[in-house]
Each structure stands twice: as C-alpha cells, then as structure tokens.
C-alpha positions as CSV (number, residue, x, y, z in Angstrom):
1,M,150.3,109.4,90.9
2,I,147.4,110.5,89.1
3,K,146.2,106.8,89.3
4,V,146.9,106.5,92.9
5,A,145.3,109.9,93.6
6,N,141.6,108.8,91.7
7,A,141.9,105.6,93.6
8,V,142.1,107.5,96.9
9,A,139.1,110.0,95.9
10,T,136.9,106.4,94.6
11,A,137.5,104.8,97.7
12,L,136.7,108.1,99.8
13,L,133.7,108.3,97.8
14,L,132.9,104.3,98.3
15,G,133.6,105.3,101.9
16,L,131.2,107.8,102.4
17,N,128.1,106.2,100.8
18,A,128.8,103.0,102.7
19,N,128.3,105.2,105.3
20,A,125.2,106.7,103.7
21,Y,123.7,103.6,103.4
22,A,124.3,102.7,107.0
23,S,123.4,106.0,108.4
24,C,119.7,105.9,106.4
25,Q,116.9,107.2,108.7
26,A,119.0,104.9,111.5
27,D,117.1,107.1,113.9
28,R,113.5,105.5,112.4
29,V,114.5,102.3,112.8
30,S,116.3,102.0,116.1
31,A,113.5,100.1,117.9
32,L,113.6,97.6,115.2
33,D,115.4,95.0,114.9
34,A,116.7,93.6,112.0
35,V,115.6,91.0,109.9
36,G,117.5,90.1,107.0
37,K,119.1,91.9,104.2
38,T,119.6,91.5,100.6
39,R,121.1,93.2,97.1
40,L,118.8,93.3,94.0
41,S,120.9,92.6,90.8
42,V,119.5,92.3,87.5
43,L,121.7,91.2,85.1
44,F,124.9,92.6,85.5
45,W,123.6,95.8,87.5
46,D,123.4,96.2,91.1
47,V,120.1,98.9,92.0
48,Y,119.5,99.0,95.4
49,D,120.2,97.0,98.8
50,A,116.9,96.3,100.7
51,E,116.8,95.7,104.5
52,L,113.7,94.4,106.7
53,F,113.5,95.5,110.3
54,T,110.3,94.5,112.7
55,D,110.1,95.3,116.4
56,S,110.3,91.5,116.6
57,G,113.5,91.1,114.9
58,N,111.1,88.3,112.7
59,Y,109.5,88.1,110.0
60,D,106.8,85.2,111.1
61,S,105.4,87.7,113.5
62,Y,105.7,91.5,114.3
63,Q,103.5,94.6,115.0
64,Q,105.8,96.9,112.8
65,R,107.9,96.6,110.1
66,A,110.3,98.5,108.2
67,L,111.5,98.3,104.4
68,R,115.0,100.5,103.5
69,L,115.9,100.3,99.8
70,S,119.6,102.1,99.2
71,Y,120.1,102.7,95.9
72,L,123.1,101.8,93.8
73,R,122.1,103.5,90.7
74,D,120.2,106.4,89.4
75,I,116.7,105.7,88.8
76,E,113.8,108.4,87.9
77,A,110.8,108.7,90.4
78,Q,108.6,108.1,87.4
79,D,110.3,104.6,87.1
80,L,109.7,103.3,90.2
81,V,106.0,104.5,90.7
82,D,105.6,102.3,87.0
83,T,107.6,99.7,88.3
84,T,105.1,99.6,91.5
85,R,102.4,99.5,88.9
86,E,104.1,96.7,87.1
87,E,105.1,94.5,90.1
88,W,101.1,94.6,91.5
89,E,99.4,93.5,88.4
90,R,102.2,90.8,88.3
91,L,101.2,89.4,91.6
92,D,97.8,89.8,90.5
93,I,96.6,92.8,92.7
94,E,93.6,94.3,91.4
95,I,94.5,97.7,90.4
96,T,91.7,99.7,91.7
97,S,91.0,103.5,91.4
98,E,92.5,103.7,95.0
99,H,95.3,102.3,93.8
100,E,95.6,104.9,91.1
101,Q,95.2,107.5,93.7
102,W,98.2,105.8,96.0
103,L,99.9,105.7,92.6
104,T,99.6,109.4,91.9
105,K,100.5,110.2,95.7
106,L,103.5,107.9,95.0
107,A,104.9,110.1,92.2
108,D,104.0,113.2,93.6
109,M,106.1,112.3,96.5
110,W,108.8,110.0,95.4
111,P,112.0,112.3,94.7
112,D,114.5,110.8,91.8
113,V,117.0,108.6,93.6
114,R,120.5,108.9,92.7
115,E,123.3,106.5,94.0
116,G,123.9,106.7,97.2
117,D,120.0,107.8,98.7
118,C,117.8,105.7,100.4
119,L,113.8,105.4,100.5
120,M,112.2,103.9,103.5
121,L,108.6,102.7,104.6
122,L,107.8,102.6,107.8
123,E,104.5,101.4,108.8
124,T,103.0,103.0,111.4
125,S,100.9,101.7,114.5
126,D,98.1,101.5,112.4
127,G,99.4,99.7,109.4
128,Y,99.9,103.0,107.3
129,S,103.1,103.9,105.2
130,E,105.3,106.8,105.9
131,F,108.3,107.2,103.4
132,Y,111.6,108.7,104.3
133,N,114.7,109.5,102.6
134,S,117.9,110.7,104.0
135,D,116.6,113.9,104.8
136,S,113.2,114.1,106.1
137,K,109.8,112.3,105.8
138,L,108.2,112.3,102.4
139,G,104.4,111.9,103.1
140,E,102.3,109.0,104.2
141,I,99.5,106.6,102.3
142,P,96.8,106.3,105.1
143,S,95.7,102.8,104.5
144,A,96.9,99.4,105.6
145,T,95.8,97.8,102.0
146,F,98.2,100.0,100.4
147,T,100.9,98.9,102.9
148,E,100.5,95.2,102.5
149,D,100.1,95.3,98.7
150,F,103.6,97.3,98.5
151,L,105.3,95.6,100.4
152,A,104.1,92.5,98.7
153,I,106.6,93.4,95.8
154,W,109.2,92.3,98.1
155,L,107.5,89.7,100.6
156,S,105.1,87.8,99.0
157,P,106.2,84.2,98.0
158,E,104.9,85.2,94.8
159,S,107.7,87.6,94.4
160,R,109.7,88.7,91.3
161,F,113.1,87.8,93.2
162,R,112.5,84.5,95.5
163,D,115.9,84.5,96.7
164,E,116.3,87.8,97.3
165,R,112.9,87.7,99.1
166,D,114.3,84.6,101.2
167,E,117.5,86.8,102.5
168,L,115.2,89.9,103.1
169,I,112.6,87.8,105.1
170,G,115.4,86.1,106.8
171,A,114.7,82.7,105.6
172,S,118.1,81.7,103.7
173,S,121.0,80.1,105.2
C-alpha cells in the first residue's frame, strides 16, 4: 500500500512539474510561434528542456525570439553564469569589459534554479534581452550584441550540442 501511495505521489509531482514547464511565461510567448524544442542531457543527466519561439514560427526569418529553458535539475546561479562565460570562450566570442559587466549583471539577476523552474529570454523589438522566471521579470540587458552572443550558445552552427541545436531551430526531421 505504501509503494502505491508513493507511486501516486510521484506521478502527481511529475504532472505538476510538467504543467509548470508548459505554463512558464506562456503569456509572454503567446504572440510567438514555436520553432523547435529539445532536451539537453549530459552523460546520463537530463539538464533542461529548451524551446525556441519566433514571431514567424521560423528560424530563418523573424523579428523577435524567445528561448525558454525548463530545468530538470538544481543548478546554482553562479554555475549558470560561469557556463555562459565558458560557452562564449568556446565559441571564440571575445570577452570584453562589456561582457564582464553583462556576466556580473546576470549573476545579480538570476536565481538559483531548482527542478521545475524556468528561465526565459525574450528579445525586445530593440533586440535587447529581458529575462523572466515563472514568477516575474528578473531584469533586462539593453544590448542587441548581448542578445546575439547569449543566444549563440544555443543557436550558433558551432554550438557545443549540434543535434540539440538542430532540433531547437527546427532543422532536424
């Protein structure tokens, strides 16, 4: 009987997490169309589900984008910031003093994430980045260069996880 109760409780929690993923800032992307989605897994750990949206529903022609990450494990905010730096370096993006300022701002803006949390970048009409979690707006980085450099982590042809990138941009079958 206890095993059945535990199984039911687990199923309910997983169902709640699935609903949290689906509703994470859904109103912010309601005017946008889904382009693609993927799950990032490293070794045997699932890290997050990613979804890309554009105003056209197409990766090749758009005026606005949004990238939503729904986390499948706990990650400290500083680890997210450090990984952003590492990925920029891996993509040969020069880390300028402006990049350093952006990384500091991200460290101040982003919370630690827990399984079931989300972070979303919404590109503004000016090309700036607004960041949201499931509860509220976390902050903004008013730079189109930041937006391009940040999204390059997932969208660049040189992205570390090319298969996931292809799924995200709708290029895989």
